[in-house]
Each structure stands twice: as C-alpha cells, then as structure tokens.
N, C-alpha and C positions, 0 to 999 in steps of 0.2 A: 627408573620406571615408571611413570608417572601416569595415578590411573585414575579414575572422576566414577564415582561412585548418584545414583541418584536417590536421593532421599524419598524418604513415601508420601513429601508435602512439594515433593516438583524442584526441591535446591542441587547444586549438582556441588556434591563434596569431594576439595580436591585432596587427594592422599600421598604424603612425598615417601616414597618408599626408596630412593637413594642414600646408598651412604659412601664418602671419599675420607681418605686416611690419606695427607700429606707430613712428608716429614723426609729423610733419610733415607740413606735407599736400603739400610740393613737395618732401621728398627722398622719398615714399614712395610716389607717385602712379607711378614708371614701375615698377614692381614688378608692378602688375595688368597690364601685357604681356604679362608672362613667364604669366600666370595664380598669382598669389601674391596669398590676401585682403590686402585694405589697411583700415588703420583708422588714419585719422588723428586724433593728438591733441595738445592742446596744453598742460593742466594738468595735474600731477601723479597727481589720484583718477580722472581721466579715463583715464590710463596704468593707473593701478593695475588699476581696473574692468576693464578693455581684457585684460590681459595676465592676470589671474584668471578673465574669463571663457573666451580661448581655453585657459587648461587645463584648465577645466572639460570645453570640450566635443572635448578628446584632440587640441589639435593636436600633432603631434610637434614641430618645429618652429617658433620666433618668435623673430623677427629682431626687433631694439629698436636703435633707433638711442641713438650714447653720448648728448647731449645730452637725451635723455627716460628714460633710463636711469640717469643724474647726477640727479634729483630721484625714482626708485625706487628707488633702493638695496638698502633693505629686500625688498621685493617680488624683486628678481634674486636677493639671496639666500636666500629660502625658494625657490626655483625651482632653486638650483644643488643643494641637497641631493636633488634629485630626481632621477630615471633620464630622467621626460620632462615635460613637456615642457623640450628641449634649447632656452636662449634665448642667441642669436649675438646678440652687441655689431654694428652696423653705424657708419661712418661718415654724416655728414649731410651733407645739397648743403651746408653751410657748412665740413664741411670733417673731418677726426680730432681727438680730443680722447684717441689712444692708449690710450686703456681698455678692448675691447676686445683691440686686440694683449696688453696686460699682462697680459690675463685669462687668455689665448693661455699665450701666457711660462710665467707663476705653474704653471696646468697641464701643463703640461709636465713646470716643475720636480720637480712633486706629485708627477707618476708614475712621471720618470726619477731624483731625486734630487740631477741641475745642472740648469741652466740652456743647453743644448744648441742653444738660437736666440741664443745672441751680443746679446740688447736688456737 
C-alpha cells in the first residue's frame, strides 16, 4: 500500500508500506500469516526478477533469505546504494549463513567507525 500525506507546508510525503519476503517456499510461507507478501523462488534469475519487480512497485522492505541472497549478490548490492527498498537478509528454515549479521556489523562499523557489536 502506497500512501501520500500532505504536510503542513504543502509537501507531499510518500510512505512505502509494502513488505515482501523472497526465498524458498518452506522458509517464506509462514510470513503470509502476518500479512507480508510472499514470493517463493528457486532460481537466481527468478529471484533477481522478483526483487526488481518489488522495488519497482514501491516495496519499502524486502526480506531475502540468505541462501537466495548468495545467488543474487549483484542485485542486492545495487539496492544497497539506494535509500529504498531496504533489503534485509534473513536465515532460511535451513539455518543461517551469518551473511545478514555480517552486513549489519559492517554497516554499524561504517557508521560508527568501529565494530561495537563484537562480531
């Protein structure tokens, strides 16, 4: 859902409220229960196309399983340079590859100037 609110000074503020999750069927299906749009993918091309489609359709947050993210690193990197959508890596039902935590740690270190998370 994309909404527009008018601020007091007449500026239009666009809010991105759509959230999607991309990954293998077994890992993403549970997200449907909490109202997140679920996209089951297997192949790298399918994942790339889905992520690009969600970004073009104003999704604010796209969760991607680490196993899928490994296959589409260049697509994830392209969106890392953009403000939106925020792409968040999550573990699959097979466990974590620690890619998501490494990304968080790297971003914190870049912002703060040192690793304060101890990873």
